[in-house]
Wavefront OBJ file of the C-alpha trace (Angstrom):
o trace
v 84.056 98.959 127.834
v 87.721 99.667 128.392
v 89.575 99.007 125.121
v 93.159 99.036 126.416
v 95.369 95.978 126.824
v 96.575 93.032 124.808
v 96.605 89.226 124.984
v 98.507 86.487 123.207
v 96.680 84.768 120.313
v 97.835 81.681 118.413
v 96.582 79.120 115.908
v 97.390 75.660 114.550
v 96.422 74.761 111.017
v 96.553 71.624 108.870
v 95.011 70.442 105.644
v 95.040 68.091 102.680
v 94.897 68.793 98.934
v 93.498 66.263 96.466
v 94.377 66.884 92.803
v 91.467 65.999 90.499
v 93.071 67.288 87.291
v 96.168 69.311 86.427
v 94.202 72.502 87.158
v 91.546 71.502 89.700
v 92.032 70.390 93.310
v 89.945 69.999 96.443
v 91.250 71.342 99.749
v 90.065 70.396 103.242
v 91.529 71.548 106.507
v 91.135 72.312 110.191
v 92.143 75.484 112.008
v 92.282 75.859 115.816
v 92.591 79.342 117.292
v 92.923 80.365 120.929
v 93.716 83.447 122.990
v 94.789 83.912 126.569
v 92.051 84.867 129.018
v 90.989 88.508 128.733
v 89.619 90.792 131.431
v 87.289 93.579 130.354
v 85.880 96.314 132.607
v 82.476 97.892 131.978
v 82.244 101.690 132.060
v 78.485 102.041 132.624
v 78.377 100.020 135.862
v 80.945 98.517 138.259
v 81.694 95.111 136.721
v 84.541 93.132 135.207
v 84.229 90.289 132.740
v 86.694 87.500 132.051
v 86.598 86.073 128.522
v 88.255 83.062 126.946
v 88.198 82.748 123.162
v 88.925 79.591 121.223
v 87.497 78.137 118.040
v 87.797 75.130 115.757
v 87.078 75.794 112.073
v 86.607 73.258 109.276
v 87.319 74.339 105.689
v 86.412 72.733 102.362
v 87.240 74.439 99.078
v 87.977 73.914 95.409
v 90.979 75.549 93.736
v 91.288 76.240 90.045
v 94.791 77.017 88.770
v 95.303 78.793 85.452
l 1 2 3 4 5 6 7 8 9 10 11 12 13 14 15 16 17 18 19 20 21 22 23 24 25 26 27 28 29 30 31 32 33 34 35 36 37 38 39 40 41 42 43 44 45 46 47 48 49 50 51 52 53 54 55 56 57 58 59 60 61 62 63 64 65 66
Protein backbone atom coordinates (compact mmCIF):
# COMPACT_ATOMS: atom_id res chain seq x y z
CA UNK A 1 0.00 0.00 0.00
CA UNK A 2 1.09 3.55 -0.67
CA UNK A 3 1.42 5.35 2.68
CA UNK A 4 1.69 8.94 1.44
CA UNK A 5 -1.04 11.57 1.71
CA UNK A 6 -3.28 13.10 4.33
CA UNK A 7 -6.99 13.66 4.97
CA UNK A 8 -8.99 15.86 7.31
CA UNK A 9 -10.30 14.18 10.50
CA UNK A 10 -12.72 15.68 13.02
CA UNK A 11 -14.84 14.70 16.01
CA UNK A 12 -17.78 15.93 18.09
CA UNK A 13 -18.04 14.96 21.73
CA UNK A 14 -20.60 15.44 24.50
CA UNK A 15 -21.28 13.96 27.89
CA UNK A 16 -22.92 14.20 31.29
CA UNK A 17 -21.47 13.82 34.80
CA UNK A 18 -23.59 12.69 37.74
CA UNK A 19 -22.09 13.33 41.19
CA UNK A 20 -22.87 10.49 43.61
CA UNK A 21 -20.72 11.77 46.48
CA UNK A 22 -18.13 14.52 46.91
CA UNK A 23 -15.49 12.16 45.49
CA UNK A 24 -17.37 9.77 43.21
CA UNK A 25 -19.14 10.54 39.92
CA UNK A 26 -20.49 8.65 36.93
CA UNK A 27 -19.70 9.88 33.43
CA UNK A 28 -21.53 8.98 30.21
CA UNK A 29 -20.90 10.39 26.78
CA UNK A 30 -21.00 10.04 23.02
CA UNK A 31 -18.17 10.66 20.57
CA UNK A 32 -18.59 10.89 16.77
CA UNK A 33 -15.50 10.77 14.58
CA UNK A 34 -15.23 11.10 10.81
CA UNK A 35 -12.57 11.53 8.14
CA UNK A 36 -12.73 12.67 4.56
CA UNK A 37 -12.72 9.92 1.94
CA UNK A 38 -9.29 8.35 1.42
CA UNK A 39 -7.86 6.78 -1.71
CA UNK A 40 -5.27 4.04 -1.28
CA UNK A 41 -3.31 2.36 -4.08
CA UNK A 42 -2.14 -1.26 -3.83
CA UNK A 43 1.48 -2.01 -4.73
CA UNK A 44 1.16 -5.76 -5.38
CA UNK A 45 -1.50 -5.46 -8.11
CA UNK A 46 -3.09 -2.62 -10.11
CA UNK A 47 -5.94 -1.46 -7.87
CA UNK A 48 -7.13 1.57 -5.94
CA UNK A 49 -9.40 1.57 -2.92
CA UNK A 50 -11.59 4.37 -1.63
CA UNK A 51 -12.23 4.34 2.12
CA UNK A 52 -14.57 6.33 4.32
CA UNK A 53 -14.08 6.18 8.08
CA UNK A 54 -16.62 7.26 10.66
CA UNK A 55 -17.55 5.93 14.07
CA UNK A 56 -19.93 6.55 16.95
CA UNK A 57 -18.61 5.61 20.40
CA UNK A 58 -20.54 5.39 23.68
CA UNK A 59 -18.63 5.81 26.95
CA UNK A 60 -19.61 5.00 30.54
CA UNK A 61 -17.14 5.46 33.38
CA UNK A 62 -16.77 6.12 37.09
CA UNK A 63 -14.40 8.80 38.39
CA UNK A 64 -12.91 8.87 41.85
CA UNK A 65 -11.38 12.18 42.95
CA UNK A 66 -8.89 12.31 45.81
